[in-house]
C-alpha positions as CSV (number, residue, x, y, z in Angstrom):
1,M,92.5,57.5,112.6
2,E,93.4,59.1,115.9
3,S,92.8,62.8,116.9
4,F,95.5,65.6,117.2
5,D,95.7,68.9,119.0
6,I,96.9,70.4,115.7
7,I,96.8,69.5,112.1
8,I,99.3,71.3,109.8
9,I,98.9,71.2,106.0
10,G,102.0,71.8,104.2
11,A,105.6,71.0,105.3
12,G,107.6,74.0,103.9
13,A,109.1,76.8,106.1
14,A,105.8,77.7,107.7
15,G,104.6,74.1,108.4
16,L,107.8,72.9,109.7
17,N,108.2,75.8,112.1
18,A,104.7,75.4,113.3
19,A,105.2,71.7,113.8
20,F,108.4,71.8,115.7
21,S,107.1,74.7,118.0
22,A,103.8,72.9,118.6
23,V,105.5,69.6,119.8
24,E,107.9,71.7,122.0
25,N,104.8,73.1,123.6
26,G,103.5,69.7,124.3
27,K,100.9,69.5,121.4
28,K,100.1,66.3,119.7
29,T,100.8,67.4,116.1
30,V,100.3,65.8,112.6
31,L,102.1,67.4,109.6
32,I,100.9,66.6,106.0
33,D,102.5,67.1,102.8
34,K,101.9,65.6,99.4
35,Y,105.7,65.9,98.6
36,R,108.8,65.7,100.8
37,P,109.2,67.9,103.8
38,G,111.1,71.1,103.2
39,G,108.9,72.7,100.7
40,E,109.8,75.2,97.9
41,C,112.7,76.7,99.9
42,T,114.6,73.5,100.2
43,W,113.8,71.9,96.8
44,S,113.5,74.7,94.3
45,G,114.1,77.9,96.0
46,C,116.6,79.3,98.7
47,I,118.7,76.3,99.2
48,P,119.4,75.1,95.6
49,S,119.6,78.5,94.2
50,K,122.2,79.6,96.8
51,A,124.3,76.4,96.0
52,F,124.0,77.3,92.3
53,L,124.9,80.9,93.0
54,Q,128.0,80.0,95.2
55,I,129.3,77.6,92.4
56,A,128.9,80.3,89.8
57,K,130.7,82.8,92.2
58,E,133.6,80.4,92.4
59,Y,134.0,79.9,88.7
60,Q,133.9,83.7,88.3
61,Q,136.8,84.0,90.7
62,V,138.7,81.2,88.8
63,K,138.1,82.9,85.5
64,K,140.0,86.0,86.8
65,H,143.1,84.1,86.6
66,T,142.4,81.2,84.2
67,P,140.0,82.8,81.4
68,A,139.9,79.6,79.5
69,V,138.6,77.5,82.5
70,E,136.3,74.4,81.4
71,I,132.8,74.4,82.7
72,N,131.0,71.1,83.3
73,T,127.4,72.2,83.7
74,A,126.2,68.5,84.2
75,L,128.5,68.1,87.1
76,I,127.4,71.5,88.5
77,M,123.8,70.6,88.6
78,D,124.6,67.2,90.2
79,T,126.6,69.2,92.8
80,V,123.6,71.5,93.5
81,R,121.4,68.6,94.1
82,E,123.7,66.8,96.3
83,R,124.2,70.0,98.5
84,V,120.3,70.1,98.8
85,Q,120.1,66.6,100.0
86,V,122.8,67.4,102.8
87,A,120.9,70.5,103.8
88,H,117.7,68.6,104.0
89,V,119.0,66.2,106.6
90,N,117.7,68.2,109.5
91,E,114.1,68.3,108.2
92,S,113.9,64.8,106.9
93,V,110.9,62.6,107.7
94,E,113.1,60.6,110.1
95,K,114.3,63.8,111.9
96,I,110.7,65.0,112.1
97,Q,109.3,61.8,113.6
98,E,112.2,61.7,116.1
99,N,111.0,65.0,117.4
100,G,107.5,63.5,118.1
101,I,105.7,65.0,115.0
102,Y,103.4,62.6,113.2
103,Y,104.1,62.9,109.4
104,I,101.8,61.8,106.6
105,C,102.7,61.9,103.1
106,G,99.6,62.6,100.9
107,H,97.2,65.2,99.5
108,A,95.2,66.9,102.2
109,E,91.6,68.2,101.8
110,I,89.7,69.8,104.6
111,Q,86.4,68.1,105.2
112,T,85.0,69.9,108.2
113,N,86.4,72.5,110.7
114,N,88.0,69.6,112.8
115,S,88.8,66.9,110.1
116,V,91.1,66.5,107.1
117,K,91.0,63.8,104.5
118,V,94.4,62.4,103.4
119,N,95.1,59.2,101.6
120,D,91.4,58.1,101.9
121,E,91.6,58.4,105.7
122,I,90.3,61.1,108.0
123,V,92.4,62.8,110.7
124,Y,90.8,64.9,113.5
125,G,92.1,67.9,115.1
126,D,91.2,70.7,117.5
127,S,93.1,73.3,115.3
128,I,94.1,73.2,111.6
129,I,96.8,75.2,110.2
130,I,97.2,75.8,106.4
131,A,100.6,76.4,105.3
132,T,100.6,75.2,101.8
133,G,102.8,78.0,100.3
134,S,103.0,79.3,96.7
135,H,103.9,78.4,93.3
136,A,105.4,80.1,90.2
137,R,103.0,82.3,88.3
138,I,102.7,81.3,84.5
139,P,102.2,84.5,82.4
140,T,99.8,84.6,79.4
141,I,102.2,84.6,76.2
142,S,101.3,83.5,72.7
143,G,103.1,80.1,72.2
144,L,104.3,79.6,75.7
145,Q,102.1,76.5,76.1
146,D,104.0,74.9,73.1
147,I,107.3,74.8,74.7
148,E,108.9,73.1,77.9
149,Y,109.6,76.2,79.7
150,L,111.5,76.4,83.1
151,T,110.4,77.8,86.4
152,N,112.3,77.8,89.7
153,E,110.5,74.5,90.4
154,N,112.2,72.5,87.6
155,F,115.4,74.7,86.9
156,F,117.5,72.7,89.3
157,Q,116.4,69.3,88.0
158,Q,118.0,70.0,84.6
159,K,120.8,67.6,83.7
160,E,122.8,70.4,82.4
161,L,122.5,74.1,81.6
162,P,121.1,75.3,78.4
163,T,123.3,77.1,76.0
164,S,121.2,80.2,75.9
165,L,118.3,81.3,78.2
166,L,115.6,83.9,78.0
167,V,114.5,85.0,81.5
168,I,111.0,86.7,81.7
169,G,111.1,88.8,84.9
170,G,113.7,90.9,86.4
171,G,112.8,90.4,90.1
172,P,115.1,88.6,92.6
173,I,114.6,85.0,91.3
174,G,115.1,86.2,87.7
175,I,118.2,88.3,88.3
176,E,119.9,85.7,90.6
177,L,119.6,82.9,88.1
178,A,120.4,85.1,85.1
179,Q,123.8,86.2,86.6
180,A,124.7,82.8,87.8
181,S,123.8,81.2,84.6
182,S,125.7,83.8,82.7
183,R,128.8,83.1,84.8
184,L,128.6,79.4,84.0
185,G,128.7,80.1,80.1
186,V,125.0,80.6,79.3
187,E,124.0,83.4,76.9
188,V,121.3,85.1,79.0
189,I,118.6,87.7,78.0
190,V,116.3,89.3,80.7
191,V,113.0,90.9,79.8
192,E,111.4,92.9,82.6
193,R,108.0,94.8,82.1
194,N,108.9,97.5,84.8
195,P,111.2,100.4,84.1
196,R,113.9,98.8,86.1
197,I,114.9,95.5,87.4
198,L,114.5,94.7,91.2
199,M,111.7,97.2,91.1
200,Q,111.0,97.0,94.9
201,E,114.6,98.1,95.7
202,E,116.0,101.6,95.8
203,E,116.6,103.0,92.3
204,V,120.4,103.2,92.9
205,T,120.4,99.4,93.8
206,S,118.6,98.6,90.6
207,E,121.0,100.6,88.6
208,L,124.0,99.0,90.1
209,I,123.0,95.5,89.8
210,Q,121.8,96.0,86.2
211,H,125.1,97.6,85.4
212,T,127.0,94.8,87.0
213,V,125.1,91.9,85.1
214,E,125.3,93.7,81.8
215,Y,129.0,94.2,82.3
216,E,129.2,90.4,82.9
217,G,127.4,89.8,79.5
218,V,123.7,89.6,80.4
219,E,121.4,91.4,78.0
220,V,118.7,93.3,79.8
221,H,115.5,94.8,78.4
222,T,113.4,96.9,80.9
223,S,110.0,98.4,80.0
224,A,109.7,95.5,77.6
225,R,107.6,92.3,77.3
226,V,107.7,89.1,75.4
227,E,104.9,89.2,72.8
228,T,105.2,85.7,71.1
229,I,107.1,82.5,71.6
230,E,107.5,80.2,68.6
231,T,109.1,76.8,68.3
232,Q,111.2,76.4,65.2
233,S,113.5,73.6,64.2
234,S,116.5,75.8,65.0
235,G,115.3,76.6,68.6
236,I,112.9,78.7,70.4
237,V,112.2,82.1,68.7
238,C,111.0,85.0,71.0
239,T,109.6,88.4,70.0
240,I,110.2,91.1,72.5
241,I,108.6,94.4,72.4
242,N,110.8,97.2,73.9
243,S,109.8,100.5,75.4
244,S,109.9,102.2,71.9
245,G,107.5,99.6,70.6
246,D,110.3,98.0,68.3
247,K,110.4,94.3,67.9
248,I,113.4,92.5,69.0
249,I,113.9,88.7,67.8
250,R,115.9,86.5,69.9
251,Q,116.5,82.7,69.4
252,V,117.1,80.7,72.6
253,H,117.6,77.3,74.0
254,K,115.3,77.6,76.9
255,V,112.8,80.1,78.5
256,L,112.8,80.7,82.3
257,L,109.8,82.2,83.9
258,A,110.3,84.4,86.9
259,T,107.1,86.5,86.9
260,G,106.0,86.2,90.4
261,R,104.1,83.8,92.7
262,E,100.6,82.5,93.2
263,P,99.3,80.9,96.4
264,N,98.6,77.1,96.7
265,S,94.9,77.6,97.7
266,F,93.2,75.4,95.4
267,N,92.0,71.8,95.9
268,I,92.5,71.8,99.8
269,G,88.8,71.9,100.7
270,L,88.4,75.6,101.4
271,K,85.0,75.6,99.9
272,N,84.0,72.7,102.0
273,V,84.1,74.9,105.0
274,G,83.6,78.4,103.6
275,I,87.1,79.7,104.1
276,E,87.3,83.3,102.4
277,K,89.9,84.2,100.0
278,V,91.0,87.6,98.5
279,D,92.8,87.5,95.2
280,E,93.1,83.7,95.7
281,Y,95.1,84.4,98.9
282,I,93.4,83.1,102.2
283,K,92.0,85.9,104.2
284,V,93.2,85.9,107.8
285,D,92.7,88.3,110.8
286,E,95.5,89.7,113.0
287,C,95.7,86.3,114.7
288,F,96.1,84.5,111.5
289,Q,92.6,83.1,111.9
290,T,90.6,82.4,108.7
291,S,86.8,82.9,108.5
292,I,86.5,79.6,110.4
293,P,87.6,80.3,114.1
294,N,89.8,77.1,114.6
295,I,91.4,77.1,111.2
296,Y,94.5,79.3,110.6
297,A,96.7,80.1,107.8
298,V,100.4,81.4,107.5
299,G,103.2,81.9,105.2
300,D,102.9,82.5,101.3
301,V,99.3,81.3,101.1
302,I,98.1,84.5,102.9
303,G,100.1,86.8,100.7
304,T,101.8,89.2,103.1
305,Y,105.6,88.6,102.8
306,L,106.6,85.9,100.5
307,F,109.8,84.9,102.3
308,S,110.7,81.7,104.0
309,H,112.0,83.7,107.1
310,A,108.7,85.6,107.3
311,A,106.6,82.4,107.1
312,G,108.6,80.8,109.9
313,Y,108.2,83.7,112.0
314,Q,104.5,83.9,111.4
315,A,104.2,80.2,112.3
316,R,106.1,80.4,115.6
317,E,103.9,83.4,116.7
318,L,100.8,81.6,115.7
319,I,101.7,78.5,117.9
320,K,102.3,80.7,120.7
321,Y,98.9,82.3,120.3
322,I,97.2,78.7,120.0
323,C,99.1,77.4,123.0
324,S,98.2,80.5,125.1
325,A,94.4,79.9,124.4
326,G,94.6,83.3,122.5
327,N,96.4,85.2,125.2
328,H,99.5,85.8,123.4
329,K,99.6,89.1,121.6
330,I,101.0,88.2,118.2
331,K,104.0,90.4,117.1
332,H,103.5,91.2,113.6
333,L,106.0,91.9,110.8
334,D,105.3,95.1,108.8
335,H,106.7,97.1,106.2
336,T,109.0,99.0,108.5
337,N,110.8,95.8,110.0
338,I,110.8,93.1,107.4
339,T,114.1,92.2,105.9
340,W,115.1,90.5,102.8
341,S,118.1,89.7,100.6
342,T,118.8,89.1,96.9
343,F,121.8,87.0,96.6
344,T,123.4,88.5,93.5
345,E,126.9,89.6,93.4
346,P,127.1,92.2,94.9
347,E,124.6,91.1,97.4
348,V,121.5,93.1,98.1
349,A,120.0,93.3,101.6
350,R,117.0,95.6,102.5
351,L,115.3,96.6,105.7
352,G,112.1,98.6,106.0
353,L,111.3,101.7,103.9
354,T,113.0,103.2,100.8
355,E,114.1,106.8,100.9
356,V,111.0,107.7,98.9
357,K,108.5,105.9,101.0
358,A,110.2,107.3,104.1
359,S,109.8,110.9,102.8
360,E,106.2,110.4,102.3
361,I,105.6,109.2,106.0
362,Y,108.1,111.3,107.8
363,S,108.5,115.1,107.7
364,N,112.2,115.1,108.5
365,I,114.6,112.3,107.7
366,Q,118.3,111.9,107.4
367,V,119.9,109.6,104.8
368,L,123.4,108.2,105.5
369,Y,125.4,106.8,102.7
370,L,128.8,105.1,102.7
371,S,130.5,103.4,99.8
372,Y,132.4,100.2,100.1
373,K,135.4,102.1,98.5
374,E,135.8,103.7,102.1
375,L,136.0,100.4,103.8
376,D,139.6,99.0,104.3
377,R,138.6,95.3,104.4
378,A,136.7,95.8,101.0
379,I,139.7,97.4,99.5
380,V,142.1,94.6,100.4
381,D,139.5,92.0,99.2
382,D,138.9,93.8,96.1
383,K,135.0,94.0,96.9
384,T,134.7,97.8,96.7
385,T,131.5,97.6,94.6
386,G,128.7,98.4,96.7
387,F,127.3,100.9,99.4
388,A,125.2,101.2,102.5
389,K,122.2,103.5,102.8
390,V,120.5,104.2,106.0
391,I,117.3,106.3,106.5
392,C,116.7,107.6,109.9
393,D,114.0,109.8,111.5
394,S,114.8,113.1,113.2
395,K,116.1,111.4,116.4
396,G,118.2,108.8,114.6
397,Y,115.9,105.9,114.7
398,I,116.2,103.7,111.7
399,V,113.2,103.4,109.4
400,G,114.9,101.8,106.4
401,A,118.2,100.6,105.1
402,T,119.9,99.1,102.0
403,I,123.2,97.4,101.9
404,V,124.7,96.4,98.4
405,G,127.9,94.6,98.6
406,E,130.0,91.7,100.1
407,R,128.1,90.1,103.2
408,A,125.3,92.5,103.0
409,S,122.7,90.1,104.4
410,E,124.8,89.6,107.4
411,L,125.6,93.2,107.9
412,L,122.0,94.2,107.8
413,S,121.3,92.3,110.9
414,E,123.0,94.7,113.2
415,L,120.8,97.5,111.7
416,Q,117.7,95.3,112.1
417,L,118.6,94.7,115.8
418,A,119.1,98.4,116.4
419,R,115.7,99.1,114.7
420,M,113.7,96.4,116.6
421,E,115.3,97.5,119.9
422,G,114.8,101.2,119.4
423,I,118.5,101.9,119.4
424,P,119.4,105.2,117.4
425,I,122.1,104.7,114.9
426,Q,124.3,107.3,116.6
427,N,124.6,104.9,119.6
428,I,126.4,102.3,117.5
429,K,129.4,104.5,117.3
430,N,129.8,103.5,121.1
431,T,130.5,99.8,120.2
432,I,133.8,98.3,119.2
433,H,133.9,96.6,115.7
434,S,136.9,94.5,114.6
435,Y,139.3,96.0,112.2
436,P,139.6,95.3,109.5
437,S,136.1,93.8,109.0
438,Y,133.1,94.5,106.9
439,S,131.1,95.4,110.1
440,E,133.1,98.6,110.3
441,L,130.6,99.7,107.5
442,I,127.9,100.0,110.2
443,Y,130.3,101.8,112.6
444,L,131.4,104.3,110.1
445,L,127.7,105.1,109.1
446,S,126.9,105.8,112.8
447,T,129.7,108.2,113.1
448,N,128.1,110.2,110.3
449,Y,124.8,110.9,111.9
450,S,124.1,114.4,113.2
451,L,121.1,115.4,115.2
452,V,118.8,117.9,113.4
């Protein structure tokens, strides 16, 4: 087998970004994946979940005017898969090859610091990039092994939705799928170990989202755990222990696990060359270099920020570094500038620090708050549930922000740009925002800032 400048293992967000960037820089590149290109995000994460959420949102709107609307969940699941196929076109094998990337479908195992075995053949390369991603964590629960449980990896392969669903885990994946399933007629129960759902968000965010999904019919138990799962002729019987130690018995059709992620760091030959791991995540330095100098790792497998957009950014920065022979200074994401969204309704978008964390770091902060009820566009659209909260330092520079409401993930981008470019929030009031638009939310926040 011929030699390459760069061998990339894994064709998810990190691997694809690395491969396209590498060929743009004139590097002969091979991309290896044991499944189809696209990874978790395309096939069982971001893309199918957003299609599913959008369909559920549309049904929710229809039910406002036609309460007895019929829901065909088999058709819905087919539609989700069809939309995924359309979205996949730009990262298909054909498109990858058209761009000059060699693509091999097969299991990759690192043999030496310059060679990888795939499909009983050896490929050679000057640099190797590990971008194998992550998979759903499976908790230890008595009886779990006896049922056919769901994770995000098989949820969208269902022919139709279950009649009832127990969701174990109240993080973004769990809450998104819980709300959407409930809107499509599924009886949903959520069990979360932490004192609140969406534990990484501002407390006010968690409270608003929990109130919303409960109002829509989702049963939520926080500070609780599933003790046992038992299969009976009538269905799956689950015993839940709540915060008071009481036992709650619920019978459901299916169980969905949404209890976090684990890295795909096994069976890829790390021991063959002595690549170090920390808590099963691959250990890397500030240049994404592993303990072997010419082998790198990016994305979920290194365990920093488990987001597709973070993985893509890391991959592009790494390729710049490799192509510059180490002269490019990698610009890292950190807890003050990473953004993420949870696509519930209302939508949740976060940037940087929470108010609690900011108070621990900065001696003097100012918190700006604005309700969607003060926004004319939200009023006429009947989308007044939500708020924006921005945390600034003493000079107005943004250190954190949360937007909960309609189009939150898009609105956050203006604050992200201001933060990254060092623009104090009070300067935003000098720009013109269309009226009536949701972007006025940011303008109105900027007018509320006062120097201290």
